[in-house]
C-alpha positions as CSV (number, residue, x, y, z in Angstrom):
1,M,0.0,0.0,0.0
2,V,1.4,3.4,-1.0
3,F,2.0,5.9,1.8
4,E,-0.6,8.5,0.7
5,D,-1.1,10.6,3.9
6,T,1.0,13.4,2.5
7,T,-0.2,16.0,5.1
8,N,1.0,13.8,8.0
9,K,4.1,13.0,6.1
10,N,5.0,16.6,5.4
11,F,4.4,17.5,9.1
12,I,6.7,14.7,10.2
13,N,9.3,15.9,7.6
14,K,9.2,19.4,9.0
15,I,9.7,18.2,12.6
16,I,12.6,16.1,11.5
17,L,14.1,19.0,9.5
18,F,13.9,21.2,12.6
19,V,15.6,18.6,14.8
20,I,18.2,17.9,12.1
21,V,19.1,21.6,11.5
22,I,19.5,22.2,15.3
23,C,21.8,19.1,15.5
24,V,23.9,20.2,12.5
25,V,24.4,23.7,14.1
26,L,25.3,22.2,17.5
27,T,27.6,19.6,16.0
28,A,29.4,22.4,14.0
29,I,29.8,24.4,17.2
30,A,31.2,21.4,19.0
31,K,33.5,20.4,16.1
32,Y,34.9,23.9,15.4
33,T,35.0,25.5,18.9
34,Q,38.7,24.7,19.3
35,S,41.9,26.5,19.9
36,M,44.1,28.0,17.2
37,E,45.7,25.0,15.6
38,D,49.0,26.7,14.7
39,G,50.7,30.0,14.5
40,D,50.6,30.5,10.7
41,L,48.1,33.3,11.1
42,W,50.8,35.6,12.5
43,F,53.2,35.6,9.5
44,H,50.2,36.3,7.2
45,L,49.3,39.3,9.3
46,A,52.9,40.4,9.2
47,Y,52.9,40.1,5.4
48,A,49.7,42.2,5.2
49,R,51.3,44.8,7.4
50,Y,54.4,44.9,5.2
51,M,52.3,45.2,2.1
52,I,50.2,48.1,3.5
53,Q,53.2,49.9,4.9
54,N,55.2,49.6,1.7
55,H,52.3,50.0,-0.8
56,T,53.2,46.8,-2.6
57,L,51.7,43.4,-3.3
58,I,55.2,41.9,-4.0
59,L,56.7,40.4,-0.9
60,D,60.3,40.2,0.2
61,H,60.5,37.0,2.2
62,T,64.1,37.6,3.3
63,I,63.7,40.7,5.5
64,F,62.1,39.0,8.5
65,S,65.0,36.6,9.3
66,W,68.7,36.9,9.9
67,T,69.4,33.4,8.7
68,P,69.9,32.5,5.0
69,T,66.6,32.9,3.2
70,S,65.4,32.8,-0.4
71,N,62.9,34.8,-2.5
72,D,62.7,32.1,-5.1
73,L,59.3,30.9,-4.2
74,I,56.3,33.1,-4.9
75,Y,53.6,33.3,-2.2
76,C,50.5,35.1,-3.4
77,A,47.7,35.4,-0.8
78,W,47.3,39.2,-0.6
79,I,43.5,39.2,-0.6
80,P,43.0,37.0,2.5
81,E,46.1,38.4,4.2
82,I,44.9,42.0,4.0
83,F,41.3,40.9,4.8
84,L,42.5,39.0,8.0
85,Y,44.7,41.9,9.0
86,T,41.8,44.3,8.7
87,L,39.6,42.1,10.8
88,Y,42.3,41.6,13.4
89,K,42.9,45.4,13.7
90,T,39.1,45.8,14.0
91,G,38.2,43.2,16.6
92,G,41.3,41.2,17.5
93,I,41.5,37.4,17.7
94,S,37.9,37.1,18.7
95,I,36.5,38.3,15.4
96,L,38.9,36.0,13.5
97,L,37.5,33.0,15.5
98,V,34.0,34.1,14.3
99,L,35.3,33.7,10.7
100,K,35.3,29.9,11.1
101,Y,31.6,30.0,11.8
102,F,30.9,32.2,8.9
103,C,32.6,29.7,6.6
104,I,30.4,26.9,8.1
105,I,27.3,29.0,7.5
106,F,28.6,29.8,4.0
107,F,28.9,26.1,3.2
108,I,25.5,25.2,4.7
109,F,23.9,28.1,2.8
110,F,24.9,26.7,-0.6
111,V,23.9,23.2,0.4
112,V,20.5,24.5,1.5
113,L,20.2,26.6,-1.6
114,Y,20.8,23.7,-3.9
115,S,18.6,21.4,-1.9
116,W,15.7,23.9,-1.9
117,K,15.9,24.4,-5.7
118,N,15.8,20.7,-6.2
119,D,13.2,19.7,-3.7
120,L,15.7,18.0,-1.4
121,L,15.4,20.2,1.6
122,Y,13.1,17.9,3.6
123,Q,15.1,14.8,2.7
124,P,17.0,13.6,5.8
125,V,19.7,12.0,3.6
126,S,20.5,15.5,2.3
127,W,21.3,16.6,5.8
128,L,23.3,13.5,6.5
129,I,25.4,14.3,3.4
130,C,25.7,17.9,4.5
131,L,26.8,17.0,8.0
132,L,29.3,14.4,6.7
133,G,30.8,17.0,4.3
134,L,31.0,19.5,7.1
135,L,33.0,17.0,9.3
136,M,35.2,16.1,6.3
137,S,36.0,19.8,5.9
138,F,38.0,20.1,9.1
139,A,41.4,20.5,7.5
140,G,40.1,23.5,5.5
141,I,38.5,25.6,8.2
142,H,41.5,27.2,9.8
143,I,42.1,30.9,10.4
144,K,44.5,31.5,7.5
145,P,44.3,32.0,3.7
146,Q,43.6,28.3,3.4
147,I,40.1,29.0,4.5
148,F,39.5,31.0,1.3
149,S,40.4,27.9,-0.7
150,Y,37.5,26.2,1.2
151,L,35.1,29.0,0.3
152,L,36.2,29.2,-3.3
153,I,36.0,25.4,-4.0
154,T,32.5,25.5,-2.5
155,I,31.6,28.3,-5.0
156,M,33.2,26.5,-7.9
157,V,31.6,23.1,-7.2
158,F,28.2,24.8,-6.7
159,I,28.5,26.5,-10.0
160,W,29.4,23.3,-11.8
161,I,26.5,21.3,-10.2
162,S,24.1,24.2,-10.9
163,I,25.2,24.1,-14.6
164,K,24.5,20.4,-14.7
165,S,21.2,20.6,-12.9
166,S,19.9,23.7,-14.8
167,H,16.8,23.0,-16.9
168,K,17.0,26.6,-18.2
169,D,19.5,28.1,-20.6
170,K,21.7,29.7,-17.8
171,W,24.9,29.6,-19.9
172,W,26.1,32.8,-18.1
173,L,26.8,30.6,-15.0
174,C,29.8,29.1,-16.9
175,Y,31.6,32.5,-16.8
176,L,31.6,32.5,-13.1
177,F,34.5,30.0,-13.4
178,P,37.1,32.5,-14.7
179,V,35.9,35.1,-12.2
180,T,36.3,32.6,-9.3
181,M,39.8,31.7,-10.7
182,M,40.8,35.3,-10.9
183,I,40.0,35.8,-7.2
184,W,41.4,32.4,-6.1
185,I,44.8,32.9,-7.8
186,N,45.3,35.9,-5.4
187,C,44.1,34.1,-2.3
188,H,46.0,30.8,-1.7
189,G,48.2,28.2,-3.3
190,G,45.2,25.8,-3.1
191,V,44.2,27.3,-6.4
192,I,46.2,24.5,-8.0
193,F,43.4,22.1,-6.9
194,G,40.9,24.5,-8.4
195,M,42.8,24.1,-11.6
196,T,42.8,20.4,-11.2
197,F,39.1,20.4,-10.6
198,L,38.4,22.4,-13.8
199,G,40.8,20.2,-15.8
200,V,39.1,16.9,-14.6
201,I,35.5,18.1,-15.3
202,F,36.7,19.4,-18.7
203,V,37.9,15.9,-19.6
204,G,34.8,14.4,-18.0
205,E,32.5,16.4,-20.1
206,I,34.4,15.5,-23.3
207,L,34.0,11.8,-22.4
208,N,30.3,12.3,-21.7
209,G,30.0,13.7,-25.2
210,F,31.4,10.4,-26.6
211,M,30.3,7.8,-24.1
212,S,27.3,9.2,-22.2
213,P,25.2,11.4,-24.5
214,K,22.2,11.1,-22.1
215,V,24.0,13.1,-19.3
216,T,26.1,15.5,-21.5
217,L,25.4,19.2,-21.3
218,K,23.1,20.8,-23.9
219,T,24.9,22.0,-27.0
220,K,24.8,25.7,-26.2
221,M,25.7,25.2,-22.5
222,R,28.5,22.8,-23.5
223,K,30.0,25.5,-25.8
224,H,30.0,28.2,-23.1
225,F,31.3,25.6,-20.6
226,F,34.4,24.8,-22.7
227,I,35.0,28.5,-23.5
228,S,34.8,29.5,-19.8
229,I,37.2,26.8,-18.8
230,A,39.6,28.0,-21.4
231,L,39.2,31.6,-20.1
232,C,40.4,30.4,-16.6
233,G,43.9,30.2,-18.1
234,P,44.2,34.0,-18.7
235,A,42.3,34.6,-15.5
236,A,45.1,32.8,-13.6
237,L,47.6,35.3,-15.0
238,L,45.9,38.2,-13.3
239,N,48.0,38.3,-10.2
240,P,51.0,40.5,-9.1
241,Y,53.5,38.0,-10.5
242,G,51.8,37.2,-13.8
243,W,52.5,33.9,-15.6
244,K,55.4,33.1,-13.2
245,Y,53.0,32.2,-10.3
246,P,50.8,29.6,-11.9
247,L,53.8,28.1,-13.6
248,Q,55.6,27.8,-10.2
249,L,52.5,26.3,-8.6
250,I,52.5,23.5,-11.2
251,Q,56.3,22.9,-10.8
252,E,56.2,22.9,-7.0
253,N,53.0,20.8,-6.5
254,I,53.2,18.5,-9.4
255,I,56.6,18.2,-11.1
256,N,58.8,18.7,-8.0
257,S,56.4,17.6,-5.3
258,Q,58.5,14.7,-3.9
259,A,61.3,17.0,-2.7
260,K,58.7,19.1,-0.7
261,L,57.1,16.0,0.7
262,H,60.4,14.7,2.0
263,D,60.9,17.8,4.1
264,F,57.3,17.6,5.4
265,M,57.5,13.9,6.4
266,T,57.1,14.8,10.1
267,V,54.2,17.3,9.5
268,Q,50.8,15.7,10.3
269,E,48.9,17.6,7.5
270,Y,51.0,15.9,4.9
271,Q,50.3,12.4,6.2
272,S,47.8,10.0,4.9
273,I,44.4,9.7,6.6
274,F,45.5,6.2,7.6
275,H,48.4,7.6,9.7
276,P,47.9,6.7,13.4
277,Q,48.0,10.4,14.5
278,A,44.9,11.0,12.2
279,A,42.8,8.3,13.8
280,S,41.0,10.8,16.1
281,L,39.9,12.9,13.1
282,H,37.8,9.9,11.8
283,F,38.7,10.7,8.1
284,V,38.7,6.9,7.4
285,E,35.2,6.4,8.8
286,Y,34.0,9.4,6.8
287,L,35.6,8.0,3.7
288,I,33.8,4.7,4.1
289,L,30.4,6.3,4.7
290,A,30.8,8.8,1.8
291,C,31.8,5.9,-0.6
292,I,28.7,3.9,0.5
293,I,26.4,6.9,-0.2
294,L,28.0,7.6,-3.6
295,S,28.1,3.9,-4.6
296,I,24.4,3.5,-3.9
297,L,23.5,6.6,-5.9
298,L,25.9,5.8,-8.7
299,Y,24.4,2.2,-8.9
300,F,21.1,3.7,-10.0
301,Q,22.8,5.8,-12.6
302,I,24.7,2.8,-14.0
303,R,21.5,0.8,-14.0
304,D,19.7,3.5,-15.9
305,R,22.7,3.8,-18.3
306,K,23.3,7.4,-17.4
307,L,26.9,7.2,-16.3
308,D,28.3,10.7,-15.7
309,W,32.1,10.6,-16.4
310,A,32.8,14.1,-15.2
311,L,31.2,13.3,-11.9
312,I,33.0,10.0,-11.6
313,L,36.4,11.2,-12.6
314,V,36.4,14.3,-10.3
315,N,35.3,12.1,-7.3
316,L,38.0,9.5,-8.1
317,V,40.8,12.1,-8.4
318,F,39.9,14.0,-5.3
319,A,39.0,11.0,-3.2
320,A,42.6,9.8,-4.0
321,L,43.9,13.1,-2.8
322,Y,41.7,12.9,0.3
323,V,43.2,9.6,1.2
324,R,46.8,10.7,0.5
325,F,47.0,14.1,2.2
326,I,45.1,15.2,5.3
327,R,45.9,18.8,4.2
328,V,43.6,18.6,1.1
329,T,40.8,16.5,2.5
330,Y,38.4,19.4,2.4
331,F,38.4,19.6,-1.4
332,W,36.7,16.2,-1.8
333,A,34.4,17.0,1.1
334,V,32.8,19.7,-0.9
335,I,32.9,17.7,-4.2
336,F,31.3,14.7,-2.5
337,V,28.5,16.7,-1.0
338,F,27.3,18.4,-4.2
339,S,27.9,15.3,-6.3
340,A,25.7,13.2,-3.9
341,L,23.0,15.9,-3.8
342,Y,23.1,16.1,-7.6
343,L,22.7,12.3,-7.9
344,L,20.0,12.4,-5.2
345,T,17.8,14.6,-7.4
346,F,17.3,11.7,-9.7
347,R,16.1,9.5,-6.9
348,Y,13.7,12.0,-5.2
349,A,10.6,10.7,-6.9
350,H,11.4,7.1,-5.9
351,I,11.8,8.1,-2.3
352,Q,8.5,9.9,-2.4
353,E,6.8,6.8,-3.7
354,M,8.1,4.4,-1.1
355,R,5.7,2.3,0.8
356,R,5.2,3.1,4.5
357,T,7.4,0.2,5.8
358,L,10.2,0.8,3.3
359,Y,10.1,4.6,4.0
360,T,10.3,3.9,7.7
361,C,13.3,1.6,7.3
362,Y,15.0,4.2,5.0
363,L,14.4,6.9,7.5
364,F,15.7,4.8,10.4
365,I,18.9,4.0,8.6
366,I,19.6,7.6,7.6
367,M,18.8,8.9,11.1
368,T,20.9,6.3,12.7
369,F,24.0,7.3,10.7
370,F,23.1,11.0,11.3
371,F,22.8,10.8,15.0
372,F,25.9,8.5,15.2
373,L,27.9,11.3,13.6
374,V,26.4,13.9,15.9
375,G,27.1,11.8,19.0
376,Q,30.6,10.8,18.0
377,T,31.6,14.4,17.1
378,T,30.0,15.9,20.3
379,Y,31.7,13.3,22.5
380,D,35.1,13.7,20.8
381,S,34.9,17.5,21.1
382,W,33.7,17.4,24.7
383,K,36.6,15.2,25.8
384,N,39.0,17.0,23.6
385,L,41.7,18.5,25.7
386,D,41.9,21.6,23.5
387,F,38.1,22.2,23.5
388,G,37.5,26.0,23.5
389,S,38.4,28.9,21.4
390,R,41.8,29.7,23.0
391,D,45.3,30.1,21.7
392,I,47.0,26.8,22.4
393,Y,50.4,28.3,23.2
394,V,51.5,28.8,19.6
395,S,51.7,32.5,20.3
396,P,54.5,33.4,22.8
397,V,53.0,36.7,23.8
398,E,54.6,37.1,27.2
399,E,58.0,36.0,25.9
400,A,57.9,38.3,23.0
401,E,57.2,41.2,25.4
402,F,60.2,40.0,27.5
403,I,62.5,40.0,24.5
404,K,61.2,43.4,23.3
405,K,61.7,44.9,26.7
406,H,65.1,43.4,27.7
407,L,66.8,42.0,24.5
408,S,65.6,44.0,21.5
409,G,67.8,43.4,18.5
410,I,69.5,40.3,19.9
411,K,70.6,37.6,17.5
412,M,67.9,35.1,18.3
413,G,67.3,31.4,17.6
414,N,63.9,29.9,17.7
415,D,62.0,26.8,16.7
416,Y,59.6,26.4,13.8
417,E,56.4,26.5,16.0
418,S,57.2,29.8,17.8
419,G,58.6,31.7,14.8
420,A,55.5,33.1,13.2
421,Y,54.3,35.0,16.3
422,L,57.8,36.2,17.0
423,L,58.0,37.5,13.4
424,W,54.8,39.4,13.9
425,A,55.6,40.8,17.3
426,L,59.3,41.6,17.1
427,Y,60.0,42.7,13.5
428,P,61.7,45.0,12.5
429,E,63.8,45.5,15.8
430,T,64.5,41.8,16.2
431,K,64.7,39.3,13.4
432,I,63.8,35.6,13.7
433,F,65.7,32.4,13.0
434,I,63.0,30.3,11.3
435,D,59.2,30.2,11.2
436,A,56.3,28.2,9.7
437,R,56.7,29.6,6.2
438,Y,59.3,26.9,5.4
439,Y,59.9,28.0,1.8
440,P,62.4,30.8,2.5
441,Y,64.5,28.3,4.5
442,K,64.2,25.2,2.4
443,E,67.9,25.1,1.4
444,W,68.9,24.4,5.0
445,Y,65.6,23.1,6.4
446,G,66.9,19.5,6.4
447,D,69.7,20.5,8.7
448,Y,67.3,22.3,11.0
449,N,65.0,19.2,11.0
450,D,68.0,17.0,12.1
451,F,68.8,19.6,14.9
452,C,65.2,19.4,16.1
453,L,65.4,15.6,16.3
454,G,68.5,15.9,18.5
455,K,71.0,15.1,15.7
456,N,74.2,17.2,15.1
457,V,73.1,19.7,17.8
458,I,76.5,21.2,18.5
459,P,77.7,21.5,14.8
460,F,74.4,23.2,14.0
461,L,74.7,25.7,16.8
462,K,78.3,26.5,15.7
463,K,77.1,26.9,12.1
464,C,74.2,29.2,13.3
465,P,75.6,31.1,16.3
466,C,72.9,32.8,18.4
467,D,72.9,34.8,21.7
468,L,69.4,33.6,22.6
469,W,67.2,30.6,21.9
470,C,63.4,30.6,22.2
471,L,62.1,27.0,22.4
472,T,58.6,25.5,22.8
473,Y,58.2,22.8,25.5
474,K,57.8,20.1,22.8
475,S,61.3,20.7,21.5
476,P,63.5,17.6,21.6
477,V,66.6,19.8,22.1
478,L,65.4,21.2,25.4
479,N,67.5,18.7,27.4
480,Y,70.6,19.9,25.7
481,F,70.1,23.5,26.6
482,I,69.1,22.6,30.2
483,T,72.3,20.6,30.8
484,S,74.7,22.5,28.6
485,P,77.4,24.6,30.5
486,E,77.3,27.2,27.7
487,W,73.6,28.2,28.1
488,K,71.5,29.5,31.0
489,L,67.7,29.6,31.4
490,I,66.6,33.3,31.7
491,H,62.9,33.1,31.4
492,Y,60.0,30.6,30.9
493,G,56.4,31.3,30.4
494,S,53.2,29.6,29.2
495,S,54.4,29.1,25.6
496,V,58.2,28.9,25.4
497,C,61.4,29.1,27.4
498,L,64.4,31.4,26.7
499,F,68.0,30.3,27.0
500,A,70.9,32.8,26.7
501,R,74.6,32.4,26.4
502,K,76.2,32.0,29.8
503,D,78.4,35.1,29.2
504,L,75.6,37.3,28.0
505,P,74.9,40.1,30.5
506,M,71.3,40.0,31.6
507,P,69.0,42.6,33.3
508,D,67.7,41.6,36.7
509,N,64.1,40.7,35.8
510,G,63.1,39.3,39.1
511,S,61.5,35.8,38.9
512,L,62.8,33.4,36.3
513,R,59.3,32.4,35.3
514,A,56.3,34.4,34.1
515,K,53.8,35.8,36.5
516,D,50.7,33.6,37.1
517,L,52.2,30.8,35.1
518,S,50.0,28.2,36.6
519,S,46.7,30.0,36.4
520,N,46.0,30.0,32.6
521,L,47.3,26.7,31.4
522,D,45.3,24.0,29.8
523,I,46.1,20.5,31.0
524,P,48.4,19.3,28.1
525,Q,50.5,22.4,28.3
526,A,50.5,22.4,32.1
527,T,51.9,18.8,31.9
528,R,54.7,19.9,29.6
529,I,55.7,22.8,31.7
530,L,55.5,20.7,34.8
531,L,58.1,18.2,33.4
532,F,60.3,21.2,32.4
533,S,60.1,22.8,35.8
534,L,61.1,19.4,37.4
535,K,64.1,19.1,35.1
536,I,65.3,22.6,36.1
537,N,64.6,21.7,39.8
538,D,61.9,24.3,40.3
539,I,59.8,22.3,42.7
540,N,57.7,25.2,43.9
541,T,56.5,26.0,40.3
542,A,55.8,22.3,39.7
543,R,53.6,22.2,42.8
544,E,51.7,25.3,41.8
545,I,51.1,23.9,38.3
546,V,49.9,20.5,39.5
547,H,47.7,21.9,42.3
548,S,46.0,24.3,39.9
549,M,44.8,21.4,37.6
550,K,41.1,20.8,37.5
551,G,39.5,17.5,36.4
552,G,36.0,16.1,36.4
553,L,34.0,12.9,35.7
554,L,33.3,14.0,32.1
555,Y,37.0,14.4,31.2
556,P,38.7,11.0,31.3
557,Q,41.7,12.1,29.2
558,R,42.2,15.2,31.3
559,N,42.0,13.2,34.5
560,E,44.6,10.8,33.2
561,L,47.0,13.6,32.5
562,I,46.4,15.1,35.9
563,C,47.1,11.8,37.6
564,K,50.3,11.5,35.6
565,S,51.3,15.0,36.7
566,Y,50.7,14.2,40.4
567,L,52.8,11.0,39.9
568,E,55.6,13.0,38.3
569,L,55.6,15.5,41.2
570,G,55.5,12.6,43.7
571,N,58.4,10.9,42.0
572,A,60.4,14.1,42.1
573,L,59.8,14.7,45.8
574,E,60.6,11.1,46.5
575,S,63.9,11.2,44.6
576,R,64.8,14.2,46.8
577,N,64.0,12.2,50.0
578,L,61.0,14.3,50.7
579,I,58.9,11.3,51.4
580,R,56.3,12.9,53.6
581,D,55.8,15.6,51.0
582,A,55.5,13.0,48.2
583,I,52.8,10.9,50.0
584,P,49.9,13.5,49.6
585,E,50.8,13.9,45.9
586,Y,50.5,10.2,45.3
587,Q,47.2,10.1,47.2
588,K,45.8,12.9,45.0
589,A,47.0,11.0,41.9
590,A,44.9,8.0,43.0
591,S,41.8,10.1,43.1
592,F,42.1,11.1,39.5
593,D,42.6,7.7,37.7
594,T,40.8,4.7,39.0
595,D,42.6,2.4,36.5
596,K,46.0,3.2,38.2
597,Q,44.7,3.2,41.8
598,A,46.0,-0.3,42.7
599,L,49.6,0.4,41.6
600,I,49.5,3.8,43.3
601,Y,48.4,2.2,46.5
602,V,51.3,-0.2,46.3
603,K,53.6,2.8,45.9
604,L,52.0,4.5,48.9
605,G,52.5,1.4,51.0
606,K,56.2,1.5,50.3
607,L,56.4,5.1,51.2
608,F,54.6,4.6,54.5
609,L,57.0,1.8,55.2
610,D,59.9,4.1,54.5
611,T,58.5,6.5,57.2
612,G,58.1,3.6,59.6
613,D,54.3,3.4,59.6
614,S,53.7,-0.2,58.8
615,D,50.0,0.0,59.8
616,R,49.3,2.6,57.1
617,A,51.4,0.6,54.7
618,I,49.3,-2.5,55.2
619,E,46.2,-0.3,54.8
620,Q,47.4,0.8,51.4
621,Y,48.3,-2.7,50.2
622,L,44.9,-3.9,51.2
623,K,43.3,-1.1,49.2
624,A,45.4,-2.2,46.2
625,L,44.0,-5.7,46.6
626,D,40.5,-4.4,46.8
627,R,40.9,-3.1,43.3
628,D,43.0,-6.0,41.9
629,H,43.0,-9.1,44.1
630,K,45.7,-10.7,41.9
631,L,48.2,-7.8,42.2
632,V,51.4,-9.7,43.1
633,D,53.3,-6.7,44.2
634,A,50.7,-5.9,46.9
635,L,50.7,-9.6,48.0
636,Q,54.5,-9.7,48.1
637,N,54.8,-6.6,50.2
638,L,52.1,-7.6,52.6
639,A,54.0,-10.9,53.1
640,I,57.2,-8.9,53.8
641,V,55.5,-6.5,56.2
642,H,53.8,-9.3,58.2
643,S,57.0,-11.2,58.3
644,M,58.8,-8.1,59.7
645,R,56.1,-7.8,62.3
646,G,56.4,-11.5,63.3
647,N,53.1,-12.5,61.7
648,N,54.7,-15.4,59.8
649,D,51.6,-17.4,59.3
650,M,49.9,-14.4,57.7
651,A,52.9,-13.8,55.5
652,L,52.9,-17.4,54.3
653,Q,49.2,-17.1,53.4
654,Y,50.0,-14.2,51.1
655,L,53.0,-16.0,49.5
656,R,50.8,-19.0,48.8
657,K,48.3,-16.7,47.0
658,I,51.2,-15.5,44.9
659,I,52.2,-19.0,43.9
660,T,48.5,-19.8,43.0
661,I,48.5,-16.7,40.7
662,E,52.1,-17.1,39.4
663,P,53.4,-20.7,39.9
664,N,56.9,-19.6,38.6
665,N,57.4,-16.7,40.9
666,K,60.9,-17.4,42.2
667,N,60.8,-14.6,44.7
668,A,57.7,-16.0,46.5
669,Y,59.4,-19.4,46.9
670,Y,62.5,-17.7,48.2
671,N,60.6,-15.6,50.8
672,M,58.7,-18.8,51.9
673,S,62.1,-20.4,52.5
674,C,63.2,-17.4,54.6
675,I,60.1,-17.5,56.7
676,Y,60.4,-21.2,57.5
677,A,64.1,-20.7,58.3
678,K,63.1,-17.9,60.8
679,Q,60.7,-20.5,62.3
680,H,63.6,-23.0,62.5
681,N,61.7,-25.3,60.2
682,M,64.8,-26.5,58.3
683,E,63.0,-29.1,56.2
684,E,60.4,-26.7,54.8
685,S,63.0,-23.9,54.4
686,I,65.3,-26.1,52.3
687,K,62.4,-27.5,50.3
688,W,61.3,-24.1,49.2
689,L,64.8,-22.8,48.6
690,K,65.3,-25.7,46.2
691,V,62.1,-24.8,44.4
692,A,63.2,-21.1,44.2
693,I,66.5,-22.0,42.7
694,E,64.8,-24.4,40.2
695,K,62.5,-21.6,39.2
696,G,65.5,-19.4,38.4
697,F,66.4,-17.6,41.7
698,D,70.2,-16.9,41.3
699,D,71.0,-14.0,43.7
700,W,73.7,-16.0,45.4
701,L,75.2,-13.1,47.3
702,L,71.8,-12.6,48.9
703,I,71.5,-16.3,49.7
704,K,74.9,-16.2,51.4
705,Q,74.3,-13.1,53.4
706,D,70.6,-13.2,54.2
707,K,70.2,-13.3,58.0
708,D,66.8,-14.9,57.6
709,L,68.5,-18.1,56.4
710,K,70.8,-18.3,59.4
711,S,69.1,-21.5,60.8
712,I,69.8,-23.6,57.7
713,R,73.4,-22.6,57.0
714,S,74.7,-25.7,58.8
715,S,72.7,-28.0,56.5
716,G,74.4,-30.1,53.9
717,Y,72.3,-28.7,51.1
718,Y,73.0,-25.1,52.0
719,Q,76.7,-25.7,52.2
720,S,76.7,-27.6,48.9
721,L,75.4,-24.5,47.2
722,F,78.7,-22.7,47.9
723,K,81.1,-25.5,47.7
724,G,84.2,-24.0,45.9
725,S,82.5,-20.6,46.1
726,I,81.3,-21.1,42.5
727,H,77.9,-19.4,43.0
728,Y,79.3,-16.7,45.3
729,S,81.8,-15.6,42.5
730,K,78.9,-15.4,40.1
């Protein structure tokens, strides 16, 4: 029976649409309310400032650094750079963070516009496709010129799909391609993928003309389509560098791409979506779901003999790029969404004619996938340690102020991550060593990369002599500077630490660390600075940092890091023989991570024993067994404590439990031998000593000197062990 109650069905669809739109908005907020991912924004702002101050669109990459640099590579992004600079000057970082949400709304607007024009707005699958594309776009929605590539690929794909879907003679749409290209060539190097997109659909439409006449463009539209694609070539020349820029893009990204990839092997954005570090981004899961959707929709096209080669080729090419490079995943995200919506227009009538049961099943499947994505994204964002729109310490604001105030003009070294903000904040008084631009430094970037990995540190420092080094807390060379007699720590803050040459005269700036260092840190950065403060023996700062950390039941990853931090502080205090100070830190650690509680209680038991409090020690070991009744360390220590207190029968009970759990535990057998020897039970003592040795116990010096074995030393077996002092010599 056909589902004919259209009024009821439309009402249900409107309710579903309302719920879906709210979910999409909330999911987008959850996904994209995150900290600044890197510091690239700052060198773009510095470029814009340079262009405005010098009334030029031609950049000089070499003026910001004192190290060898090159102007060989053209970087043309003047439109977004000046736009971002204007926004920043108007409203600071806050208004730039809002830009991310504008881009999301921009994308959703075009999806809604296309869906509305083609009667797909009330189809839940349209919104599933929209949400999936939005999540796949993560790599493109960053606050830098790259975000303009995301906007422009959205426009370009929308134009193409609108041309294919148009039932009217809207040939003028084709000429929006060269206009888009003219803007894009002045926005971002991602225009090379715009060129690729146009080239692939050009070839695809030619193939459609020969192989799929049913889906090819109408004659007049086809003519204007090919003319407009051809005009994109001259449009690409309309930039400050003329023909040199598009030619270089082709050389750098296609012809000589392998050399660039070699330098970026350690950069996550240039890894495959299958890289372990990309697992949390779920690009693989999105790929599978997108392929399922496209495959189902393409199946009907193939069945109806309406194979669209332009659509197939462009999805194959960009899906391959999606898989290979995280950095460009957002291009296929947009192409997939509009391709799927275009194919869905041919199935709309079939969906409307579904029977009630079939329609219910279809709706259930779509909504299951939809709410799974909503739930997964919301949960991941909620537990994300960087959740929130804060700067995640890629901008060393305090440290730049310190350098500007005390060390202006100094010959400074810095690492890749901190360089962009230092370039923005310190130029022209102080020039930087390196920054996230890469291309001016590519001649010696390999040497720098080795230095960062801890290779050839001293030769590199001699080759590039500096008076000051500014390093982030992730830097592998930190240990060198901490321990080197040639360098001294002069300041450390929430983003970086500063090391100066030992003989460099320094102003008395009071405290070594920044003010309120512990109050504004997120947990991951607090953990890094904690470890650093312990390495430089700044226990007071370490305490402040750890005690300022806040956890909660809803933040398992955060709690795990806080637990680790308390353990690190406890270990540091213990290593300095501050046992009574270490105990409360370990107790606090146990309250943050239930998975580690048993082992922490064993540690606390040992510490209480060290302070002479055997009652508290036993209490801790019993707590450990409450959480893991097979924890051998707790059983072993309980046996030892009870033996020390003369409770030998109790000690033997615990040792027998160990043997039940680990029949080959040589230490348990040896301790049983010692207890029986203390009870003057020579037969049992020798019996278990034999078993211990058979199981591999070979600490012969301990066997010879252990006072607990005094009562069996006269036995023939014991004396035979050391006949000729063979074992003792071992």
